[in-house]
C-alpha positions as CSV (number, residue, x, y, z in Angstrom):
1,S,33.1,37.5,57.8
2,I,36.1,38.6,55.8
3,P,36.8,42.3,55.0
4,H,36.6,41.8,51.3
5,G,33.6,39.4,51.4
6,G,30.4,40.0,49.4
7,T,28.8,39.3,46.1
8,Y,30.3,40.7,43.0
9,H,28.7,40.5,39.5
10,G,30.3,40.7,36.1
11,R,33.2,42.8,35.0
12,D,32.2,45.8,37.2
13,G,32.0,43.4,40.2
14,F,35.4,42.0,39.6
15,L,36.9,45.5,39.3
16,A,35.1,46.4,42.6
17,L,36.7,43.4,44.3
18,I,40.2,44.3,43.1
19,T,39.6,47.9,44.1
20,K,38.5,46.7,47.6
21,F,41.7,44.6,47.9
22,G,43.7,47.8,47.1
23,E,41.9,49.7,49.8
24,L,42.2,47.1,52.5
25,Y,45.7,45.6,51.9
26,G,49.2,46.8,51.2
27,G,49.6,43.7,49.0
28,F,48.6,40.1,48.4
29,A,50.3,37.2,46.8
30,L,49.4,33.7,45.8
31,A,51.8,30.7,45.9
32,H,51.5,26.9,45.6
33,V,48.6,27.3,43.1
34,S,47.1,24.1,41.7
35,V,44.0,24.0,39.4
36,H,41.8,20.9,39.0
37,D,39.6,21.1,36.0
38,A,36.5,18.9,35.8
39,G,34.9,20.6,32.9
40,A,31.9,22.6,34.2
41,F,33.5,22.7,37.7
42,V,37.0,23.9,38.5
43,V,38.8,23.9,41.9
44,A,41.8,26.0,42.6
45,K,43.9,25.5,45.7
46,M,46.6,27.9,46.8
47,T,48.3,29.7,49.7
48,G,47.4,33.3,50.0
49,T,49.6,35.9,51.7
50,F,47.8,39.2,52.6
51,T,49.8,42.2,53.9
52,S,48.4,44.9,56.1
53,K,48.2,48.4,54.6
54,D,51.1,49.6,56.8
55,G,53.1,46.5,56.0
56,S,53.5,45.5,59.7
57,R,51.4,42.3,59.6
58,Q,50.7,39.3,57.3
59,A,47.9,36.8,57.1
60,V,49.1,33.5,55.4
61,M,46.5,30.8,54.9
62,A,45.3,28.1,52.5
63,V,42.6,29.3,50.1
64,T,40.3,27.1,48.0
65,E,38.2,28.5,45.1
66,H,35.4,26.6,43.4
67,Y,34.3,27.9,40.0
68,T,31.2,26.9,38.0
69,M,31.9,27.3,34.3
70,R,29.3,28.0,31.6
71,D,30.1,28.6,27.9
72,N,33.9,28.7,28.9
73,K,33.2,31.6,31.2
74,M,33.1,31.7,35.0
75,A,29.5,31.7,36.0
76,H,29.9,31.4,39.8
77,A,32.7,31.4,42.3
78,D,32.9,30.4,46.0
79,V,36.0,31.2,47.9
80,Y,37.0,29.6,51.2
81,Y,39.8,30.8,53.5
82,K,41.3,28.3,56.0
83,D,41.7,30.8,58.8
84,P,39.8,34.0,58.1
85,D,40.1,35.2,61.7
86,Q,43.7,36.2,60.8
87,F,42.2,39.3,59.1
88,R,41.1,40.7,62.5
89,A,44.8,41.4,63.3
90,F,44.7,44.0,60.6
91,G,42.1,46.0,62.5
92,L,39.6,46.0,59.6
């Protein structure tokens, strides 16, 4: 389980997820982002760098996100982290 895992619904859910990131991490960045659009299904691949709240540790890993689109809006997302055990080093 990842510290910011869970189910988030709608605008309020998205804001809750971003708020959770702010509470858990000192920062996060995405690099090497590629997006593969297949119409109703979109895959995004990237490298995520998560920094501990005190700035002393980083977790760097591949991240893949699968989006289901409906009426040009994201209807569902699944996010996969290559090495989620790295988050344990943050003491969360």
